[in-house]
Chimera marker file (.cmm) of the C-alpha trace (Angstrom):
<marker_set name="trace">
<marker id="1" x="30.015" y="-57.004" z="117.179" r="1" g="1" b="0" radius="0.5"/>
<marker id="2" x="26.465" y="-57.020" z="118.563" r="1" g="1" b="0" radius="0.5"/>
<marker id="3" x="26.490" y="-55.982" z="122.187" r="1" g="1" b="0" radius="0.5"/>
<marker id="4" x="22.913" y="-56.934" z="122.793" r="1" g="1" b="0" radius="0.5"/>
<marker id="5" x="20.860" y="-59.811" z="121.425" r="1" g="1" b="0" radius="0.5"/>
<marker id="6" x="17.732" y="-57.614" z="121.423" r="1" g="1" b="0" radius="0.5"/>
<marker id="7" x="19.479" y="-55.133" z="119.134" r="1" g="1" b="0" radius="0.5"/>
<marker id="8" x="20.397" y="-57.933" z="116.737" r="1" g="1" b="0" radius="0.5"/>
<marker id="9" x="16.866" y="-59.306" z="116.742" r="1" g="1" b="0" radius="0.5"/>
<marker id="10" x="15.426" y="-55.848" z="116.035" r="1" g="1" b="0" radius="0.5"/>
<marker id="11" x="17.816" y="-55.313" z="113.132" r="1" g="1" b="0" radius="0.5"/>
<marker id="12" x="16.938" y="-58.695" z="111.626" r="1" g="1" b="0" radius="0.5"/>
<marker id="13" x="13.213" y="-58.034" z="112.040" r="1" g="1" b="0" radius="0.5"/>
<marker id="14" x="13.439" y="-54.597" z="110.395" r="1" g="1" b="0" radius="0.5"/>
<marker id="15" x="15.293" y="-56.091" z="107.436" r="1" g="1" b="0" radius="0.5"/>
<marker id="16" x="12.747" y="-58.909" z="107.107" r="1" g="1" b="0" radius="0.5"/>
<marker id="17" x="9.832" y="-56.456" z="107.119" r="1" g="1" b="0" radius="0.5"/>
<marker id="18" x="11.546" y="-54.277" z="104.500" r="1" g="1" b="0" radius="0.5"/>
<marker id="19" x="12.216" y="-57.291" z="102.261" r="1" g="1" b="0" radius="0.5"/>
<marker id="20" x="8.629" y="-58.536" z="102.601" r="1" g="1" b="0" radius="0.5"/>
<marker id="21" x="7.158" y="-55.122" z="101.735" r="1" g="1" b="0" radius="0.5"/>
<marker id="22" x="9.508" y="-54.687" z="98.793" r="1" g="1" b="0" radius="0.5"/>
<marker id="23" x="8.754" y="-58.175" z="97.467" r="1" g="1" b="0" radius="0.5"/>
<marker id="24" x="5.011" y="-57.551" z="97.816" r="1" g="1" b="0" radius="0.5"/>
<marker id="25" x="5.279" y="-54.314" z="95.840" r="1" g="1" b="0" radius="0.5"/>
<marker id="26" x="7.366" y="-55.927" z="93.098" r="1" g="1" b="0" radius="0.5"/>
<marker id="27" x="4.894" y="-58.828" z="92.858" r="1" g="1" b="0" radius="0.5"/>
<marker id="28" x="2.014" y="-56.367" z="92.483" r="1" g="1" b="0" radius="0.5"/>
<marker id="29" x="3.780" y="-54.401" z="89.762" r="1" g="1" b="0" radius="0.5"/>
<marker id="30" x="4.511" y="-57.636" z="87.885" r="1" g="1" b="0" radius="0.5"/>
<marker id="31" x="0.901" y="-58.809" z="88.123" r="1" g="1" b="0" radius="0.5"/>
<marker id="32" x="-2.073" y="-58.237" z="85.831" r="1" g="1" b="0" radius="0.5"/>
<marker id="33" x="-3.619" y="-56.055" z="88.541" r="1" g="1" b="0" radius="0.5"/>
<marker id="34" x="-1.025" y="-53.377" z="87.766" r="1" g="1" b="0" radius="0.5"/>
<marker id="35" x="-1.942" y="-53.250" z="84.075" r="1" g="1" b="0" radius="0.5"/>
<marker id="36" x="-3.281" y="-49.707" z="84.415" r="1" g="1" b="0" radius="0.5"/>
<marker id="37" x="-0.255" y="-48.333" z="86.265" r="1" g="1" b="0" radius="0.5"/>
<marker id="38" x="1.300" y="-46.152" z="83.585" r="1" g="1" b="0" radius="0.5"/>
<marker id="39" x="3.897" y="-44.191" z="85.468" r="1" g="1" b="0" radius="0.5"/>
<marker id="40" x="4.824" y="-42.425" z="88.621" r="1" g="1" b="0" radius="0.5"/>
<marker id="41" x="7.172" y="-42.739" z="91.526" r="1" g="1" b="0" radius="0.5"/>
<marker id="42" x="6.598" y="-45.639" z="93.852" r="1" g="1" b="0" radius="0.5"/>
<marker id="43" x="8.704" y="-45.130" z="96.964" r="1" g="1" b="0" radius="0.5"/>
<marker id="44" x="9.430" y="-48.277" z="98.951" r="1" g="1" b="0" radius="0.5"/>
<marker id="45" x="11.485" y="-47.052" z="101.871" r="1" g="1" b="0" radius="0.5"/>
<marker id="46" x="9.819" y="-48.587" z="104.899" r="1" g="1" b="0" radius="0.5"/>
<marker id="47" x="8.188" y="-45.309" z="105.821" r="1" g="1" b="0" radius="0.5"/>
<marker id="48" x="11.413" y="-43.337" z="106.121" r="1" g="1" b="0" radius="0.5"/>
<marker id="49" x="9.982" y="-40.449" z="104.097" r="1" g="1" b="0" radius="0.5"/>
<marker id="50" x="6.562" y="-40.540" z="105.745" r="1" g="1" b="0" radius="0.5"/>
<link id1="1" id2="2" r="1" g="1" b="0" radius="0.2"/>
<link id1="2" id2="3" r="1" g="1" b="0" radius="0.2"/>
<link id1="3" id2="4" r="1" g="1" b="0" radius="0.2"/>
<link id1="4" id2="5" r="1" g="1" b="0" radius="0.2"/>
<link id1="5" id2="6" r="1" g="1" b="0" radius="0.2"/>
<link id1="6" id2="7" r="1" g="1" b="0" radius="0.2"/>
<link id1="7" id2="8" r="1" g="1" b="0" radius="0.2"/>
<link id1="8" id2="9" r="1" g="1" b="0" radius="0.2"/>
<link id1="9" id2="10" r="1" g="1" b="0" radius="0.2"/>
<link id1="10" id2="11" r="1" g="1" b="0" radius="0.2"/>
<link id1="11" id2="12" r="1" g="1" b="0" radius="0.2"/>
<link id1="12" id2="13" r="1" g="1" b="0" radius="0.2"/>
<link id1="13" id2="14" r="1" g="1" b="0" radius="0.2"/>
<link id1="14" id2="15" r="1" g="1" b="0" radius="0.2"/>
<link id1="15" id2="16" r="1" g="1" b="0" radius="0.2"/>
<link id1="16" id2="17" r="1" g="1" b="0" radius="0.2"/>
<link id1="17" id2="18" r="1" g="1" b="0" radius="0.2"/>
<link id1="18" id2="19" r="1" g="1" b="0" radius="0.2"/>
<link id1="19" id2="20" r="1" g="1" b="0" radius="0.2"/>
<link id1="20" id2="21" r="1" g="1" b="0" radius="0.2"/>
<link id1="21" id2="22" r="1" g="1" b="0" radius="0.2"/>
<link id1="22" id2="23" r="1" g="1" b="0" radius="0.2"/>
<link id1="23" id2="24" r="1" g="1" b="0" radius="0.2"/>
<link id1="24" id2="25" r="1" g="1" b="0" radius="0.2"/>
<link id1="25" id2="26" r="1" g="1" b="0" radius="0.2"/>
<link id1="26" id2="27" r="1" g="1" b="0" radius="0.2"/>
<link id1="27" id2="28" r="1" g="1" b="0" radius="0.2"/>
<link id1="28" id2="29" r="1" g="1" b="0" radius="0.2"/>
<link id1="29" id2="30" r="1" g="1" b="0" radius="0.2"/>
<link id1="30" id2="31" r="1" g="1" b="0" radius="0.2"/>
<link id1="31" id2="32" r="1" g="1" b="0" radius="0.2"/>
<link id1="32" id2="33" r="1" g="1" b="0" radius="0.2"/>
<link id1="33" id2="34" r="1" g="1" b="0" radius="0.2"/>
<link id1="34" id2="35" r="1" g="1" b="0" radius="0.2"/>
<link id1="35" id2="36" r="1" g="1" b="0" radius="0.2"/>
<link id1="36" id2="37" r="1" g="1" b="0" radius="0.2"/>
<link id1="37" id2="38" r="1" g="1" b="0" radius="0.2"/>
<link id1="38" id2="39" r="1" g="1" b="0" radius="0.2"/>
<link id1="39" id2="40" r="1" g="1" b="0" radius="0.2"/>
<link id1="40" id2="41" r="1" g="1" b="0" radius="0.2"/>
<link id1="41" id2="42" r="1" g="1" b="0" radius="0.2"/>
<link id1="42" id2="43" r="1" g="1" b="0" radius="0.2"/>
<link id1="43" id2="44" r="1" g="1" b="0" radius="0.2"/>
<link id1="44" id2="45" r="1" g="1" b="0" radius="0.2"/>
<link id1="45" id2="46" r="1" g="1" b="0" radius="0.2"/>
<link id1="46" id2="47" r="1" g="1" b="0" radius="0.2"/>
<link id1="47" id2="48" r="1" g="1" b="0" radius="0.2"/>
<link id1="48" id2="49" r="1" g="1" b="0" radius="0.2"/>
<link id1="49" id2="50" r="1" g="1" b="0" radius="0.2"/>
</marker_set>
């Protein structure tokens, strides 16, 4: 399936970074620090729309 080990490692790393950023954002929104966040769109897409 994976022709190149470097390609596999890159794919795994990208997924890990995305999961870490998403988890960090969810943790913030669940914390007391986000008490004043009252609405809006919070895009977590790994910079795809940047």
